[in-house]
N, C-alpha and C positions, 0 to 999 in steps of 0.2 A: 504493500500499499504505500503510495508516496504522500508522509506527513507534511509534505508542504502544502500542495493542493488541500488536504483537508484542514491546514490551517486557513488558506488564505481564500477557499473556495467561495463567491458568493452567491448571498443567502436572498431574496426577492422578499420573500414574507414577512410583514412588519412583526408578524405575532413571535417569528424566532430572535428578533431583536428583545423582545420581553422576556423570551425563556434565556437567552442568554447573561438580558441585564439579571435576571431572575439569581441564575448561576452564580455571578459576581457578588451580587450581596448575599448568598447563601455564604460563599467564601471568605467575603469580607467582615463577617458578621463575628467573624474570630479573632479577629485583628485584635481589639480591646482587650479582651480576656487574656488574650496570648500575650501580647504586652506586657500588660500587668503581672504575668508570672514571671518574664524575662526580668522587669527593672524592679523586682522586689530584690532580685539578688546583683545584679550588670547595674553599671549606671547606664543612663538613658542615653548621654552620647553616644554611648560603646554600642548599645541597642540600636540607636538608628546607625551607625556606620555599620556595625556588620552584617543588617540584614542588606542593607546596599549595596556591598561587597559582593555578599554573596548572590545576592540574586542579580545584579550585575555580569560575575562572573558566569553565571548560568544562561544568562541574556547573550553575553560575547561569543559563549560555545554554540547556541542556538544560529544565531547571526551566519557563523561561518559555518555552520553544518549544512545548513541551507544556502550558503553562498550569496545573503542577500546583497544587495547594491547600497550604498552609502545615500545619505538622505541629502536633498538638493540642499544649497547653498540657504535657499528662501523659509527652509523649512526648520533651519537651526534656532531660531529665534522660540520658534512655538514649541520647540524639544525641550530648549533651557527652563521655558516656563513650565513644563508637566515635571522636569528634574527637580525644579526647585519647589514647585509646589508639593508634589505625591511622593518625590522621592527622600525630600530633607524635610520640608517642612510641615506637614503632618505629621511623619512618623515621630519626627524631634520635639514639638509642639504638645502634641499627645503623649510621647513617653514624661517629657517633665510633667504637663498635667497629673498622670497618674502616680505621682509621688507624693502630691496632694488630697486626691479624691478615689472614690474607689471604679471601678471600672462599672458598674450599675449606675454611679450618678454620671460620669462621662457619657452616659448612654443620652442624658439629655439633649445634648447638643447634635449628637445625629440626628435628630429631629428637626434639624436645620439646615442638614445636611442638603434634603431636596428642592429646599427654595435656594439655598446657593449657587448649585449646579444651575438650577431654571436662570438664573438672573446672570449668571456669567453664559450661560445658553445666548441670552439675545444678545448680550453683549459682545461676545466673542463669536457667537454663532449663528449670528443674524436670524434667530429663529424669532418668532414671534406668534405663541399659545394666544387664544382666546383668553378672554376677563374669565368664564366661568371656570378653567384650568386653575387661575390664580387663587380663586376663591376654596376651590378645593384642596388645594397645596398648601393652603393657610390653614386650613380648618383640619387637615391632617395632621402638620405638625404643631398644633396648637393641641390636640389630641396625643402625639408624644410625649411633648413638654409638660403638660398637665398631670399624665399618669408619672412621670418621671417626679415632677416635684410631690404630686401625693404620697410616694413612699417615704417622706419624709427623710430623705437623704442630705446629710451635713454638707454645709456648703465652704469651700474655700476661695473665697475672692483672686487667689492668685492662681490656683487650678482653674477656674472658672474662666477666667481673660485668656488664658495658653490654651484651652478647647474651643475658645470663642475663633480666636488667628487661626488653630489648627481647621476649625470646618471653614474658614472663610478661603484659605491657601485649597483644602480639598477639594473645593466646588470649582476654582479657578483650574485647577490642575484635570480635575473631569471632564470640563466643558472643551479643554485646551487640544485634551490630548482625542476627547471624539472629532472634532472637527478635523484634526491632522489624520485620523484614522481612515477617512472618507479616500484620501489619496496616498497614503504610506501603509496602511494597515495597520489593523487592532494591537497583534502580538508585536509588529514591528515599534508604534509608537514607546510601549515604556521599555520596549529591548534597547532602543536607543537613547532612551534618556538614562537609562543606568549605565549602558556603557559611556555616555560621555561623562554621567559624573565620577566614572571609577579613577580618573587620574587625579582628583581631589579627595574621593574618599578612602585609599589606600593608603595614603600616608597619613592620613588621620586617625586610619583604624590603628596605625601601627603604635601612633601616639599614647592612644586609648585604652591599647589593649591592658585589664588587669597584670596585678604583678604574680599573680597564681589563678590558678584554676581549679586549684584543689577543694574539694567538700563542694563545688556547684551541684543543685540537687537534680535530679531529673527533668523534674517540673518545668525549670530554667531554661535547659537547655530544648526542651520541646517547644516551649513558648518562643524563642528565637528562630527554632527550625522552621515551626509554622508561620511566624511572620515575615520570613525570608524567602521563604519559597512559595507561599500561597497567597500572604494578603501583599508580598510584594511582584512578583511577576505572573504565579499563574490565575490569580482572582483578573486581572489586568486584562488578561487574553477574552475574557467571557465579557468583561465591562467594556471595555470598549468598543467593541464588535457589536455591542448593544446599545451603546448611544447611538454609533454610527448608523445603523441598519434601523431603529425604531424613533430616531431623536432625542435629543441630550434632555430637553424638558419635559419628555413623555417618559423617558425607562428613566432618568433619573428619580423620578416620582417611588421606584419600588425601595427606595433607599429608607423610606418611611420602615419597611418592613425589620431595617435591618437592627433596630434599637430590640426590638422582640427576641429578634433570635440571640441577639449580643446576651441579653436580661439573660434568658433561658441557659445559654454555656457558663455565663459569671454564678449564676446559682449552682450550677453543677460541678462545674470546676474548682470555684473558688470560694464555693458555700457562702455565697452573697445573698441577701436576703431581697426576695421577689415576690410581691403580693399579687395573690389571685385574681386579682383583677382586669391583669393583663390579658387576658381573654377577650372581654369585651371590648377593650379598647383597643386590641387586634381588627375585629371583625370593624370596627367603625375607620381603622386606617384602611385595611383591604376598601371598603366603599370607598374612601377618596382616592385611594389611588386607580379604582376603577374610572371614577367617576374626571379626573385629571388627565387620564389617558383618553376618556372620548372627547375631550374641548381641549388638549394639546395642540390641535391642529386648525 
């Protein structure tokens, strides 16, 4: 089987954009709980650098294996924005935030991510959703934020500011990468963004290496492995392809489901408390996603 063709094969049904987007969201849902597992032992800066280097070396191997052409000079600025946003910005800021807040608390801010992505989809992607789309999008975000606040989660102003900045940068990186995916290809976008960051990330990783890895528990290694392989590379293959196929603003609304998948993982892996009211809110969010999908164009 030609794996390159499998990765690049164009799909014309809009539904497949939502399927790919959902797969990306499912993979990303483990990012914050896995990051929390890693930063409980490793320094957040080391975690950010390590995930970028591991994913970057994997991306470089895939690009060489498939003999991909280098990006055009006109695409380098967009790739730099993607790298600064989703390779460096969101991973670093969210890792720093998780020193002050629980992964469950950080899910509050993921409720704002679809709005951030949609706004940048308008600014950078030229999309123009209908007014009803914004109503459903805002309502879905309010459901997520209201639910998380209702849990009585303790607040940290510094942690909240870091997560807010992380979400803004992530929305920019998602929209920019989706726009570029239409000409460069979904997996090629994240691959080249990771490769472009390697000359900076590798020397910094050497500087921030821990003095010893003795006594590091399996949970920390597992968390680092997940965010390096899945959150930083594999998830983007599905996510950017889904955004490019189904529309940045429309498919981006699937991110409203990410906090609930993440909260379930936080409760399972980190034993963080999650209210049973999640079920009712999830139904409301799903209805908002369906409504925003209908009025996205």
